N, C-alpha and C positions, 0 to 999 in steps of 0.2 A: 449429287443427284437432285433433280428438281421435280416438282409435281405440277402437272397441268390439268386443270379440271375441264373436262369436255363432257357436257351433258350428263351429270351424275357419275360418269365413269372416270376414275383417276388413271391417267396415263403417265408413266415415268419414262423419261429419256435421259440417257447419258450422252454427253458430247465428247468427241475425241480431242477437242480443242479447248484448253482452259481459258483462252482469250477470246472465246466466241462472241461475247457481248460487245467488246470493243471492235472486233472485226465486222460484226453486223452493223454497228453504228457507223463505222468509217465507210463501209460500202454504201449504206443508205444515203449518207451525206454527199457522196460523189454523184448521186443521181440528180442531175440538174433539173429533171422533170419534177421530181418530188419537191425540190426547193421552189420551183416555179409555181406548183400547185399550192404550196404552203403546208404540206403534210409534215407531221411530227411523229417520230418513232417513240412511243411512250412506255412500252413493256418489251423486255427481251429476256426470255428464260429458255432453257433447252426445249425445243419443240414448239415454241410459241412466241408470237410477237403481236403487239397491238399498235395500230397506227391511227392517229386522229387528224382530222382535216376540218377547220372551221369554214363555214359557208361564206362565200362572197359571190356577187352577181356574175363574175367572169366564169364561175364554175357551174353555172346553171344553164338549163335549157329554157325553151320559150315559155314554160309555165312557172318558172322560178324554182323548180326542183333541182337538186344536184343532177347534173347530166349523167346518163347511164354509162358513158365512157369513163367518167371520173370514178363512178362506183366500181366499174370493172377493173380500172387501174389499181385502185386501192386493194381490191380483193386479190389481184395477181401479186402485188407487192407483199401483202400480208402472208399469203401462202408461201411465196418464194422465200421470204426472209425467215419464216418459221422453219422451213427446210434447211436454210443456210446455217441456222444455229447448230445443226447436227453435222455439218460438213467438216472433214479433216482440214487442218491448217493449210495443206498444200493443194486444196481443191476449190473449185468454184461451183456455182449452180446456175442452171438456166431453165426457164419454163419451157416445156415442150408442148403442153396443152393445158387449156383451162376452159371450163364451162361455167357460165354465170347464169343463175336464175334471178331475175329481178322480180321481187315479190310484192313490192308496194312503192308508190312514189317516195322518193328520198327528199322529203321536205322537212327542214329543221335547221338547227344552228350548227351542228357538227356531225360529220360522218365518223364512225368508229369501225375500223376493220380489224377483226381478230382472226389471225392465222394460227391454225393448230395442225401439227403433223398427225396424220392418221397412221401411216406406216413408213418407216425409213428402211429402204433396202440398200444393197451395195451400190447400185447404179441409178435407181429410181426412188424418188420420194413422192408420196402422195399426201397432200395437205387439204384441209378444208378452210375456207375463209368465210366467215359470217360478217356481213356489213350491216350496221345499225345506224339509224339517224337519231340524234338526241335533240329533243325540243322541250324546253321548260323543265329540264332535269329528268325527263322520261325518255327511255330508249324504245325504239321500234325497229324490229328486224326488217330490212328492205331488200336484202340480197343474200344469196349463199352461192359459193363457188367451190368446185372441185378442181384442184390444181395438181398437175403432174410435172415433176421437176427431174432434171437429169444432173447427177453429180458428175463433174468433169475433173477427174483426178489429174493432178499435175498442172492444172491451169490456174494461174494466179488470178485473184479477184482484182484485176486492174484494167485500166482502159486498153482496148485493143484497136489497132487501126485496121479497118476493113481492107481486104486485098482488092485492087482494081479489077473490074470485070473484064477488061480488055487484055489481061495477062501481063501488063507492064508492072514494073516494080516501082 
């Protein structure tokens, strides 16, 4: 059992998969988009993950802040992988909805997204993701998101080829 500190409240989660950390890490590294962005998965415990992303100009918008799309992407991934830590070994997980509140311009050296499960049900998981920017060793909260995830029993966490829309195989 692991402890996750969420705003003075200690939440404990048990995971049905003893290899959850390796599974989360493997899945994260298969996301070419995360590699393209330069994101690193730095914390993995049952019910929680942290992702870090150093700033570079290609991730910015016209004012030099991290682009809101990058902030939202990290929030979605942090919430999603926090939920995935609690998934059974024969299941996968998929975001079905997320809402991001951008609270302040994301100007700094590094984005840090902290995903924390709020509630894990049989088929839906709800997680929170707070995104901070670090500048000069000081963190500032720049976004918070609520992420709803669907557990997909019996679906391997592996690449899937989309079916053609024209019905051909």
